[in-house]
Each structure stands twice: as structure tokens, then as C-alpha cells.
TORDRENMAR-671985 format. One line per field, with one value per residue (C-alpha): x, z, y; chain; residue number from 1. Coordinates in Angstrom, 3 decimals. Example, Ala and Ser with C-alpha at 12.3 -4.5 7.8 and 13.67 -1.06 7.14 Angstrom:
REM TORDRENMAR-671985
c1: (12.300; 13.670)
c3: (7.800; 7.140)
c2: (-4.500; -1.060)
ch: (A; A)
i: (1; 2)
END
This chain:
REM TORDRENMAR-671985
c1: (109.318; 105.931; 103.045; 100.200; 96.682; 95.110; 92.511; 88.959; 86.847; 83.269; 81.685; 78.070; 75.715; 72.671; 70.032; 67.247; 65.162; 62.442; 61.921; 58.234; 56.566; 53.063; 53.190; 53.835; 55.782; 56.117; 59.769; 61.167; 64.724; 64.441; 60.872; 59.898; 56.910; 53.653; 52.259; 50.444; 51.467; 54.372; 57.375; 60.015; 62.767; 66.386; 66.564; 67.120; 69.627; 71.880; 71.469; 72.591; 75.601; 76.568; 76.301; 78.462; 81.062; 81.038; 81.976; 85.678; 85.699; 84.863; 81.052; 79.685; 76.111; 73.426; 70.765; 67.424; 65.650; 63.829; 61.267; 59.559; 61.622; 58.675; 57.039; 59.871; 58.358; 61.348; 61.891; 61.425; 63.840; 66.414; 66.438; 66.692; 69.735; 71.327; 70.835; 72.582; 75.453; 75.695; 75.426; 73.810; 70.847; 69.445; 65.968; 64.464; 60.694; 57.567; 56.220; 52.814; 53.478; 54.922; 52.940; 53.167; 54.264; 57.040; 58.458; 58.455; 60.520; 62.856; 63.636; 65.809; 68.007; 70.773; 68.806; 70.896; 68.111; 64.790; 64.200; 60.591; 59.466; 56.999; 56.634; 54.131; 52.474; 49.096; 47.272; 46.118; 49.488; 51.422; 48.978; 49.154; 52.963; 52.963; 50.320; 48.063; 45.209; 45.460; 49.261; 49.632; 47.462; 49.223; 52.679; 51.757; 50.525; 53.880; 55.811; 53.783; 54.639; 58.351; 58.080; 56.168; 58.899; 61.677; 63.373; 65.764; 63.910; 64.467; 61.880; 62.871; 61.233; 61.939; 61.831; 60.115; 58.110; 54.725; 55.813; 58.312; 55.944; 55.537; 58.940; 57.852; 54.891; 57.010; 59.533; 56.731; 55.306; 58.759; 59.166; 55.703; 56.320; 59.708; 61.897; 65.635; 66.246; 64.655; 66.480; 65.497; 66.569; 66.269; 64.549; 67.019; 66.497; 66.637; 63.846; 60.482; 62.393; 63.556; 59.963; 59.352; 62.189; 60.709; 57.450; 59.384; 58.559; 62.106; 63.030; 64.992; 68.515; 67.667; 64.686; 66.837; 69.415; 66.722; 65.090; 68.473; 69.202; 65.744; 66.312; 69.764; 68.218; 65.722; 68.417; 70.509; 67.571; 66.259; 67.910; 65.816; 65.525; 68.558; 67.767; 69.829; 69.377; 71.193; 73.008; 76.517; 79.158; 80.271; 77.009; 76.795; 77.708; 80.815; 78.662; 76.669; 79.853; 81.266; 77.983; 77.323; 80.493; 80.634; 77.908; 78.468; 78.008; 80.740; 80.720; 84.132; 82.952; 79.450; 77.908; 74.298; 72.333; 69.199; 65.836; 66.672; 70.042; 72.235; 75.152; 75.473; 77.139; 73.736; 70.075; 70.853; 71.390; 67.607; 67.343; 70.888; 71.910; 75.480; 76.084; 75.178; 78.066; 76.889; 74.253; 74.308; 73.352; 76.405; 79.233; 80.508; 80.406; 84.155; 84.823; 82.690; 84.242; 87.810; 87.588; 84.752; 86.235; 83.716; 84.701; 88.415; 88.105; 86.251; 88.915; 91.716; 89.969; 87.989; 88.315; 91.100; 89.010; 86.031; 84.975; 83.481; 83.269; 83.570; 87.141; 87.955; 86.108; 88.258; 86.029; 86.405; 88.504; 85.776; 82.712; 83.923; 81.565; 78.436; 76.105; 77.957; 74.819; 72.976; 75.950; 75.951; 72.175; 72.331; 75.498; 76.622; 79.833; 80.793; 83.038; 80.664; 80.061; 77.142; 74.229; 73.381; 76.968; 77.422; 74.193; 75.303; 78.686; 77.295; 74.870; 77.715; 76.480; 79.103; 81.088; 84.381; 86.212; 85.416; 87.016; 90.358)
c3: (-223.751; -225.165; -224.318; -222.717; -223.415; -220.117; -218.700; -218.099; -215.705; -216.735; -213.489; -214.671; -217.070; -218.237; -219.102; -221.317; -220.534; -223.064; -225.790; -224.821; -222.236; -220.792; -220.934; -223.865; -222.447; -224.688; -223.747; -223.754; -225.109; -226.384; -227.797; -226.844; -228.395; -226.439; -224.812; -221.654; -222.156; -220.597; -222.914; -223.486; -224.037; -223.600; -223.439; -219.784; -220.339; -222.409; -219.901; -217.042; -219.087; -219.860; -216.200; -215.103; -217.771; -216.771; -213.147; -213.882; -215.950; -212.824; -212.688; -209.511; -210.360; -212.988; -213.864; -214.874; -217.217; -220.550; -221.908; -218.697; -216.968; -214.948; -218.218; -218.596; -218.315; -216.424; -214.049; -210.886; -212.050; -213.025; -209.673; -207.896; -210.041; -209.316; -205.598; -205.921; -207.820; -205.189; -207.808; -206.600; -208.529; -209.577; -211.097; -213.278; -213.603; -214.114; -210.936; -212.308; -212.115; -208.596; -206.436; -202.858; -204.038; -206.081; -203.295; -200.973; -203.539; -203.960; -200.248; -200.758; -203.305; -202.940; -204.261; -204.223; -205.408; -207.230; -209.398; -210.210; -212.742; -211.578; -213.786; -211.818; -208.420; -210.137; -211.647; -214.920; -215.924; -215.034; -216.996; -219.941; -220.063; -219.553; -222.211; -220.186; -217.874; -214.373; -214.422; -211.647; -209.241; -210.039; -209.666; -206.250; -205.160; -206.166; -204.349; -201.164; -201.262; -201.615; -198.659; -196.589; -197.151; -196.449; -199.856; -200.831; -203.747; -205.919; -207.754; -211.214; -212.879; -216.520; -216.636; -219.528; -220.170; -219.087; -215.720; -214.666; -211.989; -210.525; -208.856; -205.392; -205.384; -206.399; -203.670; -201.081; -202.453; -202.424; -198.762; -197.904; -199.613; -197.919; -201.015; -200.408; -203.313; -206.113; -209.439; -211.924; -215.498; -218.227; -221.404; -224.008; -227.796; -228.298; -229.261; -228.617; -226.875; -230.311; -231.329; -227.973; -228.791; -232.233; -230.512; -228.133; -225.022; -223.756; -221.404; -222.464; -221.024; -218.621; -217.252; -216.760; -214.736; -212.736; -211.745; -210.895; -208.521; -206.951; -206.362; -204.920; -202.346; -201.353; -201.290; -198.757; -196.338; -196.927; -194.648; -195.306; -199.089; -201.366; -204.452; -207.607; -210.511; -213.373; -215.141; -216.616; -213.991; -215.687; -214.621; -211.095; -208.068; -206.007; -203.000; -205.138; -206.440; -202.922; -201.569; -203.984; -206.002; -209.717; -210.951; -214.673; -217.027; -216.552; -220.230; -220.113; -217.523; -218.669; -221.367; -222.453; -223.577; -225.536; -225.460; -228.560; -227.119; -229.032; -227.207; -227.253; -225.221; -223.568; -224.602; -227.496; -229.604; -229.669; -232.007; -233.470; -235.263; -235.730; -231.991; -231.841; -231.290; -231.943; -230.274; -226.997; -228.824; -231.093; -229.305; -225.722; -223.514; -222.937; -226.681; -227.024; -224.008; -225.088; -228.867; -229.923; -232.192; -230.796; -227.189; -227.957; -229.777; -226.846; -224.398; -226.502; -227.396; -224.400; -223.468; -225.863; -229.042; -227.627; -229.935; -229.360; -225.856; -224.332; -225.648; -223.876; -220.604; -217.480; -216.296; -219.402; -217.622; -215.009; -217.194; -220.411; -222.396; -220.471; -222.509; -225.522; -226.632; -227.043; -228.853; -231.374; -231.820; -232.771; -234.867; -235.683; -233.870; -230.542; -229.803; -230.604; -227.848; -225.527; -226.968; -223.780; -223.118; -226.707; -226.608; -223.410; -224.947; -228.215; -226.311; -224.201; -220.960; -220.440; -217.328; -218.547; -215.493; -216.613; -220.015; -221.556)
c2: (-91.806; -92.779; -90.441; -92.338; -91.177; -90.072; -92.422; -91.253; -93.313; -94.030; -92.858; -92.480; -94.212; -92.259; -94.840; -93.497; -96.547; -95.802; -93.231; -92.825; -90.571; -90.386; -86.568; -84.252; -81.308; -78.268; -77.703; -81.256; -81.267; -84.871; -85.024; -88.606; -90.349; -90.068; -93.198; -94.249; -97.891; -99.758; -100.016; -102.692; -100.103; -101.231; -105.060; -105.880; -108.689; -106.426; -103.626; -105.860; -106.947; -103.333; -102.323; -105.262; -104.419; -100.742; -101.388; -102.111; -98.890; -96.883; -96.960; -95.388; -94.461; -94.636; -92.121; -93.639; -91.280; -91.281; -90.426; -91.436; -94.152; -95.465; -96.573; -99.106; -102.575; -103.988; -101.064; -103.163; -105.856; -103.234; -101.452; -104.812; -105.659; -102.275; -102.889; -106.276; -104.644; -101.880; -99.155; -95.930; -94.598; -91.237; -91.110; -88.369; -88.646; -86.564; -88.157; -89.144; -92.907; -93.050; -95.488; -96.705; -100.134; -98.554; -96.386; -99.394; -101.314; -98.346; -98.408; -101.479; -99.653; -97.094; -94.121; -90.962; -88.703; -88.670; -85.604; -84.764; -82.165; -79.512; -76.453; -74.390; -74.117; -73.808; -76.786; -75.271; -73.843; -76.977; -79.136; -76.746; -76.932; -80.699; -81.292; -83.638; -82.681; -84.096; -84.301; -81.694; -83.674; -86.967; -85.409; -83.988; -87.413; -88.890; -86.170; -86.706; -90.424; -89.657; -87.303; -89.844; -92.437; -89.914; -90.021; -87.263; -85.730; -82.714; -80.649; -79.409; -76.410; -75.557; -71.770; -70.018; -66.905; -68.225; -69.648; -66.968; -65.654; -69.150; -69.306; -68.017; -70.405; -73.378; -72.500; -72.508; -75.749; -77.380; -76.427; -77.701; -81.044; -81.492; -81.389; -81.427; -79.073; -77.085; -76.859; -74.152; -74.874; -72.242; -73.399; -74.704; -74.817; -78.591; -80.971; -79.338; -76.561; -75.390; -74.718; -73.017; -70.606; -69.969; -68.969; -66.661; -68.690; -68.236; -65.411; -62.350; -62.189; -59.350; -61.283; -64.362; -62.432; -60.621; -63.902; -65.428; -62.527; -62.852; -66.564; -65.853; -63.512; -66.191; -68.876; -66.996; -66.784; -70.302; -72.849; -75.972; -75.923; -75.867; -73.774; -74.213; -71.804; -73.511; -70.705; -71.170; -70.468; -67.230; -65.541; -66.871; -64.771; -65.496; -66.405; -68.846; -70.478; -70.731; -72.036; -74.886; -75.207; -75.876; -78.207; -78.606; -81.559; -84.194; -85.080; -86.781; -89.292; -90.216; -92.373; -92.601; -95.639; -94.769; -96.533; -98.598; -99.639; -97.169; -95.552; -91.759; -89.011; -88.489; -88.356; -86.018; -89.127; -89.580; -86.596; -86.378; -89.577; -88.329; -88.736; -92.431; -94.854; -98.396; -100.542; -102.450; -105.663; -105.627; -103.835; -103.920; -100.876; -101.282; -101.057; -97.929; -96.232; -96.911; -96.682; -94.368; -91.646; -89.138; -89.782; -89.808; -86.497; -84.932; -86.110; -84.706; -81.443; -80.162; -77.370; -76.315; -76.400; -74.476; -71.644; -68.204; -66.823; -70.302; -70.495; -67.214; -67.823; -68.174; -71.036; -73.191; -75.823; -76.317; -75.756; -77.477; -75.267; -76.221; -78.477; -79.904; -81.731; -78.440; -76.901; -79.729; -79.665; -75.984; -75.951; -79.538; -78.588; -80.153; -77.167; -74.305; -71.761; -72.466; -70.490; -68.580; -67.523; -66.382; -64.355; -62.635; -61.871; -60.518; -58.296; -56.864; -58.459; -61.162; -60.125; -58.617; -60.005; -63.543; -63.755; -62.941)
ch: (A; A; A; A; A; A; A; A; A; A; A; A; A; A; A; A; A; A; A; A; A; A; A; A; A; A; A; A; A; A; A; A; A; A; A; A; A; A; A; A; A; A; A; A; A; A; A; A; A; A; A; A; A; A; A; A; A; A; A; A; A; A; A; A; A; A; A; A; A; A; A; A; A; A; A; A; A; A; A; A; A; A; A; A; A; A; A; A; A; A; A; A; A; A; A; A; A; A; A; A; A; A; A; A; A; A; A; A; A; A; A; A; A; A; A; A; A; A; A; A; A; A; A; A; A; A; A; A; A; A; A; A; A; A; A; A; A; A; A; A; A; A; A; A; A; A; A; A; A; A; A; A; A; A; A; A; A; A; A; A; A; A; A; A; A; A; A; A; A; A; A; A; A; A; A; A; A; A; A; A; A; A; A; A; A; A; A; A; A; A; A; A; A; A; A; A; A; A; A; A; A; A; A; A; A; A; A; A; A; A; A; A; A; A; A; A; A; A; A; A; A; A; A; A; A; A; A; A; A; A; A; A; A; A; A; A; A; A; A; A; A; A; A; A; A; A; A; A; A; A; A; A; A; A; A; A; A; A; A; A; A; A; A; A; A; A; A; A; A; A; A; A; A; A; A; A; A; A; A; A; A; A; A; A; A; A; A; A; A; A; A; A; A; A; A; A; A; A; A; A; A; A; A; A; A; A; A; A; A; A; A; A; A; A; A; A; A; A; A; A; A; A; A; A; A; A; A; A; A; A; A; A; A; A; A; A; A; A; A; A; A; A; A; A; A; A; A; A; A; A; A; A; A; A; A; A)
i: (1; 2; 3; 4; 5; 6; 7; 8; 9; 10; 11; 12; 13; 14; 15; 16; 17; 18; 19; 20; 21; 22; 23; 24; 25; 26; 27; 28; 29; 30; 31; 32; 33; 34; 35; 36; 37; 38; 39; 40; 41; 42; 43; 44; 45; 46; 47; 48; 49; 50; 51; 52; 53; 54; 55; 56; 57; 58; 59; 60; 61; 62; 63; 64; 65; 66; 67; 68; 69; 70; 71; 72; 73; 74; 75; 76; 77; 78; 79; 80; 81; 82; 83; 84; 85; 86; 87; 88; 89; 90; 91; 92; 93; 94; 95; 96; 97; 98; 99; 100; 101; 102; 103; 104; 105; 106; 107; 108; 109; 110; 111; 112; 113; 114; 115; 116; 117; 118; 119; 120; 121; 122; 123; 124; 125; 126; 127; 128; 129; 130; 131; 132; 133; 134; 135; 136; 137; 138; 139; 140; 141; 142; 143; 144; 145; 146; 147; 148; 149; 150; 151; 152; 153; 154; 155; 156; 157; 158; 159; 160; 161; 162; 163; 164; 165; 166; 167; 168; 169; 170; 171; 172; 173; 174; 175; 176; 177; 178; 179; 180; 181; 182; 183; 184; 185; 186; 187; 188; 189; 190; 191; 192; 193; 194; 195; 196; 197; 198; 199; 200; 201; 202; 203; 204; 205; 206; 207; 208; 209; 210; 211; 212; 213; 214; 215; 216; 217; 218; 219; 220; 221; 222; 223; 224; 225; 226; 227; 228; 229; 230; 231; 232; 233; 234; 235; 236; 237; 238; 239; 240; 241; 242; 243; 244; 245; 246; 247; 248; 249; 250; 251; 252; 253; 254; 255; 256; 257; 258; 259; 260; 261; 262; 263; 264; 265; 266; 267; 268; 269; 270; 271; 272; 273; 274; 275; 276; 277; 278; 279; 280; 281; 282; 283; 284; 285; 286; 287; 288; 289; 290; 291; 292; 293; 294; 295; 296; 297; 298; 299; 300; 301; 302; 303; 304; 305; 306; 307; 308; 309; 310; 311; 312; 313; 314; 315; 316; 317; 318; 319; 320; 321; 322; 323; 324; 325; 326; 327; 328; 329; 330; 331; 332; 333; 334; 335; 336; 337; 338; 339; 340; 341; 342; 343; 344; 345; 346; 347; 348; 349; 350; 351; 352; 353; 354; 355; 356)
END
């Protein structure tokens, strides 16, 4: 009997609408070009075609990100099209370009969540990290509009050495603004984040675990604000896992389209040419999804080919090695161990009950 290759639905498209941003964040994992001007980005007619072709493949939602997605010249037309197609939308933005007119237009769409970056509860530090003065004030204005119009929005903080004491203040500010959740992401060594690591802006492992435990204590007593500290599952407490489940990257069910129209596994293609898989102008999304050698290899090899501690971890079938984009950026190997897990293991701090 012939063995059929298992089918993988394309449930999510990550649309990196433009490779420009109006801020210049010191930790950005993609390193977009700086601009305050509207950008053409992905050609809208090709984008509409790709979305329509993706629906029979299993498309359920799209994430609009960048760079800064609100710089995209055709943003309004795109969200109107997504509403017509009944595709749900997630938006990742720095919040500085959110206007009343925009949130009123967004009300007609199926917006699952809007994630807004806020790296400190204090103006000067946030602006320093974001690289543009006045960004804190403009982000707060955007967040207040989302709250006024009752959107489900999330605040995202990228955790590093200089803002580690800001967590309590950002929790309070998130509650005050009416955020549905706060997500705390550790700094990762990709894009500008690689230089941040070279300058020792990342936290030591002990500090990272200490702050995770502090947040866990606050999470258990906080009923209105969901707090997510994004550590690999191997380091999370049982109560945390039970409380919010496993929220890892669904790499086998997503596809990215970059600002120039190239396909990639996600935004990592903006800095790693090896992970580009043709262009939206010349190849159909169906062809890429079904025939890309990179995607086929991932489907056949995850998690069995994972190296290092990730290959031994008891959660590898759920986690799939955490961020494969970061693994490739650091090692040119899609199956290398996730850097944080490997560091914990080599330092003797990887929980012995969670690997074989």
C-alpha cells in the first residue's frame, strides 16, 4: 500500500506588509529600514490573489505585521478585503499610527487581537529602546483609542537588562488601559537583537527565571489581565501550563509573505535569503505550500531531527524546538537546539525531569 504524505493545512498567513518601520527599536529581530513615509509594500492585487488561493488550503486567519504594518499604503483596502473574505485578523503594531478613523474602520472587520509593543512604563526608557522621541506618548494614545472602542488588545514587552525593573509598572499600566493580556518576550539574538546580545543587553539565565517566577506570582492573583511570560515550555511551571496551555510557534501550518512579495517560513526571510521560497508575482501560494523543499523537509523532519537538548526534551512533539527561525539565524541549521534551551542545559539548569 502506497504511503501518503500527511497533509498540513495552511491555517495562518503572516503578512510582513512592508519592510520599513517608523521606529528604530534596538532589539528588533528583523531590522526593517527606517521611514516615516507610507510604503507600497506587497502589491495588493497579488496579495488578494494569494489570500483567495490560501482559503482552500485551510486559511483561517492572517497576521498583519512588518516592519510597521500601518505604514502600508493599502492597509485600509486590505482589511476591507479580509472582512469580505471572512478571514479573521491579528495585527502587530507599535501603536504610534493608530487613529480614530482607523479604529472605526477596523470595527467592520473580524479582528481577533491587536498586539501593541510597549517596552517600559516610563517615557524616557521606552523612547530610548524604540529609538524615536515621542513614541511613548503616541503609543499610549493609540492604546487609549483601542480601549475606547472595546478592541481586544495585547501589550507586548521585549524583556532585556535595561527594562527588567519595568515589569510591575507595565502590568499596572496594562490594567489601567484595559488590555486583555500582557505578553513578555525575552530578547532574542536575531536582527538588531544580535547586536544587543553582543553588548550584553540580554538577561542572565538566573535573572530570567527569577522574573518569570515573579510574574507567575502576580498572574495567579490577577483576574482581569492575562499575563504571558514567553519562556519555552520546559521551563514553565505545571500551573502555568495548565492555566494557558502550550502556546508555541505553529511552524508547520504557517507561511510568511515578505514586504517585497517573497515567501518565507516567517519574517526571518527578510534577513536570511536562504529561507526565501519564490515570489508572489511569479509562483502561486498553492505551489509553494505543496512543493517547497524547505517546507516538505520541515514536515518530514520535525521534531525527529532536532539536535542538542531539543532532541531529548519530553515536550519536543508539542514545542517543535520553539523558534526554528532563530535556530537557523544562529546556526544555518533548521534543526539546531533553541539557543535558550541549550544554554540552560549546558549550565546544568535544564530541569532533569523534562528530558531523557
